C-alpha positions in Angstrom: 126.5 -21.5 141.0 126.9 -17.8 140.1 130.2 -18.4 138.2 128.6 -20.6 135.4 125.8 -18.1 135.0 128.1 -15.1 134.9 130.4 -16.8 132.3 127.5 -17.4 129.9 126.0 -14.0 130.3 129.4 -12.1 130.1 130.6 -13.8 126.9 127.1 -13.9 125.5 126.9 -10.2 125.7 130.2 -9.8 123.9 129.0 -12.3 121.2 125.9 -10.1 120.8 128.2 -7.2 119.9 130.1 -9.4 117.4 126.8 -10.4 115.7 125.8 -6.8 114.9 125.9 -6.1 111.2 126.0 -9.8 110.2 123.4 -11.5 108.1 120.7 -13.7 109.7 122.3 -17.0 108.6 125.6 -16.0 110.0 124.1 -15.0 113.3 122.2 -18.3 113.6 125.4 -20.2 112.9 127.4 -18.3 115.5 124.7 -18.7 118.0 124.6 -22.4 117.3 128.3 -22.5 117.9 127.8 -20.8 121.3 125.2 -23.3 122.3 127.4 -26.2 121.1 130.3 -24.9 123.2 128.1 -24.7 126.3 126.9 -28.3 125.8 130.5 -29.5 125.1 131.7 -27.9 128.3 129.3 -30.1 130.3 130.3 -33.1 128.2 134.0 -32.4 128.8 133.5 -32.6 132.6 131.5 -35.8 132.5 133.9 -37.5 130.1 137.0 -36.5 132.1 135.4 -37.7 135.3 133.6 -40.8 134.1 135.6 -42.0 131.0 139.2 -40.7 131.4 139.0 -40.6 135.2 141.6 -37.8 135.1 143.3 -35.5 132.7 144.9 -32.1 132.4 141.6 -30.3 132.9 141.0 -31.8 136.3 144.6 -31.1 137.3 144.2 -27.4 136.3 141.0 -27.2 138.3 142.7 -28.8 141.4 145.7 -26.5 141.4 143.4 -23.6 140.6 141.4 -24.3 143.8 144.6 -24.3 145.8 145.8 -21.0 144.3 142.4 -19.4 144.9 142.5 -20.5 148.6 146.0 -18.8 149.0 144.7 -15.6 147.4 141.7 -15.6 149.7 144.0 -16.1 152.7 146.5 -13.3 151.8 146.0 -11.7 148.4 148.7 -9.1 148.9 151.3 -11.6 149.7 150.4 -14.3 147.1 149.1 -12.4 144.1 152.6 -11.4 142.9 153.7 -15.0 143.2 150.8 -16.3 141.2 151.5 -13.6 138.6 155.1 -14.8 138.4 153.8 -18.4 138.0 151.6 -17.2 135.1 154.6 -15.5 133.4 156.9 -18.6 133.6 159.0 -17.1 136.4 160.3 -18.6 139.6 158.0 -18.1 142.6 157.7 -18.7 146.3 154.2 -20.3 146.5 154.0 -22.7 149.4 152.4 -25.3 147.1 153.7 -27.5 144.4 152.1 -26.6 141.1 152.4 -28.9 138.1 154.5 -27.4 135.3 156.0 -24.4 137.1 158.0 -22.3 134.7 156.0 -23.7 131.7 152.8 -23.1 130.0 151.1 -25.7 132.2 151.9 -23.5 135.2 150.3 -20.5 133.4 147.1 -22.4 133.0 146.9 -23.2 136.7 147.6 -19.6 137.6 144.8 -18.3 135.3 142.3 -20.8 136.7 143.4 -19.8 140.2 142.6 -16.1 139.5 139.3 -17.0 137.9 138.3 -19.2 140.9 139.4 -16.4 143.3 137.2 -13.9 141.5 134.1 -15.9 140.8 134.2 -19.0 143.0 135.8 -22.4 142.6 133.6 -24.2 140.1 134.9 -26.5 137.3 131.6 -25.9 135.4 132.2 -22.1 135.7 135.8 -22.5 134.5 134.9 -24.6 131.5 132.0 -22.4 130.5 134.1 -19.2 130.9 137.1 -20.5 128.9 134.9 -22.3 126.3 132.8 -19.3 125.7 135.9 -17.1 125.4 137.1 -19.5 122.6 133.7 -19.4 120.9 133.6 -15.6 120.9 137.2 -15.4 119.6 136.1 -17.6 116.7 133.2 -15.3 116.0 135.5 -12.3 115.8 137.8 -14.3 113.5 134.8 -14.8 111.2 134.2 -11.0 111.2 137.6 -10.6 109.6 137.2 -13.5 107.2 133.8 -12.4 105.9 135.3 -9.2 104.6 137.5 -11.1 102.1 135.0 -13.6 100.7 132.0 -13.3 98.5 128.6 -12.6 100.2 127.3 -16.0 99.2 130.3 -17.6 101.0 129.9 -15.9 104.4 127.5 -18.4 106.0 129.8 -21.3 104.8 132.8 -19.6 106.3 131.0 -19.0 109.6 130.2 -22.7 109.8 133.6 -24.0 108.9 135.4 -21.6 111.3 133.1 -22.2 114.3 131.4 -25.6 114.0 134.2 -28.1 113.3 133.4 -30.9 115.8 136.9 -31.3 117.2 137.4 -27.6 117.6 134.1 -27.2 119.5 134.9 -30.2 121.8 138.5 -29.4 122.6 137.9 -25.6 123.0 135.1 -26.1 125.6 137.2 -27.1 128.5 139.8 -25.7 130.9 142.5 -26.4 128.4 145.4 -24.6 126.6 143.7 -25.2 123.2 140.6 -23.2 124.4 142.6 -20.2 125.6 144.9 -20.3 122.5 141.9 -20.5 120.1 140.1 -17.6 121.7 143.2 -15.4 121.6 144.0 -16.5 118.1 140.5 -15.4 117.0 140.8 -12.0 118.5 144.4 -11.6 117.2 143.3 -12.5 113.6 140.5 -9.9 113.8 142.7 -7.2 115.2 145.6 -7.9 112.8 143.2 -7.6 109.9 141.9 -4.3 111.2 145.5 -3.0 111.6 147.0 -4.2 108.4 144.0 -3.6 106.1 142.0 -0.8 107.7 144.7 0.8 109.8 142.6 0.8 113.0 145.3 1.8 115.4 142.8 1.6 118.4 143.0 -2.2 118.1 146.6 -2.3 119.2 145.9 -3.0 122.9 143.7 -6.0 122.0 146.3 -7.2 119.6 149.0 -7.0 122.2 146.9 -8.8 124.8 145.9 -11.5 122.4 149.5 -12.1 121.3 150.7 -12.2 124.9 148.0 -14.8 125.8 149.2 -17.0 122.9 152.8 -16.5 123.9 152.1 -17.6 127.5 149.9 -20.6 126.6 151.2 -21.9 123.2 153.9 -19.7 121.8 154.7 -21.9 118.8 151.4 -20.8 117.2 152.8 -17.4 116.7 155.3 -18.6 114.0 152.8 -19.9 111.5 150.4 -17.1 112.4 153.0 -14.4 111.5 153.7 -16.1 108.2 149.9 -16.4 107.5 149.2 -12.8 108.3 152.0 -11.6 106.0 150.4 -13.7 103.2 147.0 -12.2 104.1 148.5 -8.7 104.0 150.0 -9.2 100.6 146.9 -10.9 99.2 144.6 -8.0 100.2 146.6 -5.4 98.3 144.7 -4.2 95.2 148.0 -4.2 93.2 150.1 -7.1 94.3 153.4 -5.6 93.0 156.9 -6.7 94.0 157.0 -3.8 96.4 154.1 -5.1 98.4 155.7 -8.6 98.3 158.9 -7.2 99.7 156.9 -5.4 102.5 155.1 -8.7 103.3 158.3 -10.6 103.5 159.9 -8.0 105.7 156.8 -8.2 108.0 157.2 -11.9 108.2 160.9 -11.9 108.9 160.6 -9.1 111.4 157.9 -11.0 113.2 159.8 -14.2 113.3 162.9 -12.5 114.6 161.0 -10.8 117.3 159.3 -14.1 118.4 162.6 -15.9 118.2 164.2 -13.3 120.6 161.5 -14.0 123.1 161.6 -17.8 122.7 165.1 -18.9 121.9 164.1 -22.6 121.8 162.3 -21.8 118.5 165.2 -20.1 116.7 166.7 -21.8 113.6 169.8 -22.8 115.7 167.7 -24.5 118.4 164.4 -25.6 116.8 165.9 -29.0 115.8 166.9 -29.8 119.4 163.5 -28.7 120.6 161.7 -31.0 118.1 164.0 -33.9 119.0 163.4 -33.3 122.8 159.6 -33.4 122.1 159.9 -36.6 120.2 162.1 -38.2 122.9 159.6 -37.3 125.6 156.7 -38.7 123.5 158.7 -41.9 123.0 159.1 -42.3 126.7 155.4 -41.9 127.3 154.3 -44.0 124.4 150.8 -45.4 124.9 148.3 -47.4 122.9 148.1 -44.8 120.1 151.9 -44.3 119.8 153.2 -43.2 116.4 156.7 -42.2 115.3 157.3 -39.9 112.4 160.7 -38.2 112.7 164.0 -39.3 114.1 164.7 -38.2 117.7 168.4 -38.5 117.0 168.3 -35.7 114.5 169.0 -32.5 116.5 169.5 -30.1 113.6 166.9 -28.1 111.6 168.1 -29.6 108.3 167.7 -33.1 109.7 164.2 -32.4 111.0 163.1 -30.8 107.7 163.6 -34.1 105.9 160.6 -35.4 107.8 158.3 -32.4 107.5 156.2 -33.8 104.6 155.5 -36.9 106.7 154.6 -34.7 109.6 152.1 -32.7 107.5 150.6 -36.0 106.1 150.3 -37.2 109.7 148.5 -34.0 110.8 146.1 -33.9 107.8 145.0 -37.5 107.6 145.2 -39.3 110.9 143.8 -41.1 112.7 142.4 -43.2 110.0 139.1 -45.0 110.5 140.9 -48.3 111.1 143.1 -46.7 113.8 140.2 -45.5 116.0 140.4 -47.1 119.4 137.8 -45.2 121.3 134.8 -42.9 120.7 136.7 -39.6 120.6 139.2 -41.1 118.1 136.3 -42.4 116.0 134.8 -38.9 115.8 138.2 -37.5 114.9 138.7 -40.1 112.2 135.3 -39.4 110.7 136.1 -35.7 110.6 139.5 -36.1 109.0 138.1 -38.6 106.5 135.5 -36.1 105.3 138.2 -33.4 104.8 140.5 -35.9 103.1 137.8 -36.9 100.7 137.1 -33.3 99.8 140.8 -32.6 99.3 141.3 -35.7 97.1 138.3 -34.8 94.9 139.7 -31.4 94.3 143.0 -32.9 93.2 141.3 -35.3 90.9 138.7 -33.1 89.3 140.7 -29.9 88.8 144.2 -29.0 87.5 146.8 -28.0 90.1 147.3 -24.7 88.3 143.6 -23.9 88.6 143.6 -24.7 92.3 146.8 -22.7 93.0 145.5 -19.7 91.1 142.3 -19.6 93.2 144.3 -19.8 96.3 146.6 -16.9 95.3 143.6 -14.8 94.5 141.9 -15.2 97.9 143.3 -13.8 101.2 141.5 -16.4 103.3 142.7 -19.3 101.2 146.3 -18.1 101.1 146.3 -17.5 104.8 144.9 -20.9 105.5 147.4 -22.6 103.2 150.4 -21.0 104.9 149.1 -21.6 108.4 148.0 -25.2 107.9 151.1 -26.3 106.1 153.6 -24.8 108.6 151.6 -25.5 111.7 150.5 -29.0 110.6 154.0 -30.1 109.5 155.5 -29.0 112.9 152.7 -30.5 115.1 152.5 -33.7 113.1 156.2 -34.2 113.3 156.7 -33.9 117.1 153.4 -35.4 118.3 153.8 -39.1 118.9 150.3 -40.0 120.1 147.3 -40.0 117.9 144.9 -39.1 120.7 147.1 -36.1 121.6 147.3 -35.2 117.9 143.6 -34.6 117.8 143.9 -31.9 120.5 147.2 -30.4 119.5 146.2 -29.7 115.9 142.9 -27.9 116.9 144.3 -24.3 116.1 144.7 -25.3 112.4 141.4 -27.1 112.0 139.1 -24.1 111.3 141.5 -22.9 108.6 141.8 -26.4 107.1 138.0 -26.9 106.9 137.4 -23.4 105.6 140.1 -23.7 102.9 138.7 -27.1 101.7 135.0 -26.1 101.5 135.6 -22.5 100.2 137.9 -23.8 97.5 135.4 -26.5 96.6 132.7 -24.0 96.3 134.7 -21.7 94.0 136.0 -24.4 91.7 132.4 -25.8 91.3 131.4 -22.3 90.2 134.1 -21.2 87.7 134.4 -17.6 86.8 133.3 -16.3 90.2 136.7 -15.6 91.8 136.9 -12.1 93.0 139.8 -9.7 92.7 142.2 -9.7 95.6 141.0 -7.7 98.5 137.7 -6.9 96.9 134.3 -8.3 97.6 131.5 -7.8 95.0 128.5 -5.8 96.2 125.4 -7.8 97.3 123.6 -6.7 94.2 126.3 -7.8 91.8 125.6 -11.0 89.8 127.7 -13.8 91.3 128.3 -15.6 88.0 129.6 -12.6 86.0 127.9 -10.7 83.2 127.4 -13.5 80.8 125.9 -15.8 83.5 123.0 -13.3 83.8 122.3 -12.7 80.2 124.3 -9.5 80.0 126.1 -8.9 76.7 129.5 -10.4 76.1 131.8 -9.8 73.2 129.5 -11.4 70.5 126.4 -9.6 71.7 128.3 -6.3 72.0 129.4 -6.6 68.3 125.8 -7.2 67.2 124.7 -4.1 69.1 127.5 -2.1 67.4 126.3 -3.3 64.0 122.7 -2.4 64.8 123.7 1.1 65.8 125.6 1.5 62.5 122.5 0.7 60.4 120.3 3.4 58.9 117.2 4.4 61.0 114.8 2.8 58.6 116.5 -0.6 58.8 116.7 -0.3 62.6 112.9 0.3 62.7 112.4 -2.7 60.4 114.3 -5.0 62.7 
């Protein structure tokens, strides 16, 4: 009983720290997200037990209880073995854990340590991990709000933290929840390092990156590309020199990640994608879908299907493909975002849309992350139900980019300079929008000043 209470109080305290300095509307939205995550944690348990009658979450909890029992029996002997399990290494645990040597084994090890420390409670586990994800999203918002207009901050808070699928899938004992929380903290610390040069954030950056690497390492690739775009877009003078620096940061990051995970290097990524497609083809299921060709084991061969993969990730499931309540909710969510996207394409010129994206760090980051992550996930995921969960890391950025871009295009002339945010007292619509003199009125004032004093008094 104490574990659920501790989880809410612990992460609620950290959320209170994150709320400091925010506007009241932002605070209310983030608090609403925290409450929604708590409610979704209970819903996840009830759905998995009553509707799914199984699932990864229950398996993680089961193995976590076994690991916690071993740690209670002999912590000194088994703690190093559990740590080896968490770091994808061979271990000598006397129990069989699902996914040893893989990210699945890491999840079981983490849950085992949590159960050992705070007691074996699936409610406590879901609340702890779900609250961690929510607080990570709150810190992500703290970085994003610095590069948008003041009138957009509440909108960004809502689109980053209240997307229904994100709230649902990040409120359970799941890889997506751990990855989303770490992604939020990593985005915040990377912004502090690259833009504000806050070196004291390095330990948090390293811990967040390590968490993602152990749980969902492929997220790091689009993240590095997106952060490089963010860095370039926040420069006050976006010269060729800064572009070269951003490209160097991206290539250096990709090379470093590739050295740690050889399966994602250009030489092997085609084989990795084909293996994922083959495994999905064997499992199949009622929502099976096939995008790529599992016989293509080269990068060039897989790249031919990337546009279809991106389309798959950004549009499906369609309303006519919904087979159960969770898929129906996902279909409604994607339909709303698709309608917003199509209206933007129809109402505005592509050049106008692209110019607004280039001028905004949050929009450029979102574009790079969503396109690269969505194309990869949509290509290798062969089940629509699984797709709803696997694409969760990109959904906050997809929703934010659509609604922020819609807001800016509907109010032309309000795009801010890169890396700058107008002061709260500055008129959001520019000088002319608030009756301030433009070119014509300035000329009339000049003419008035050139008149003799007698004529000026007469006027």
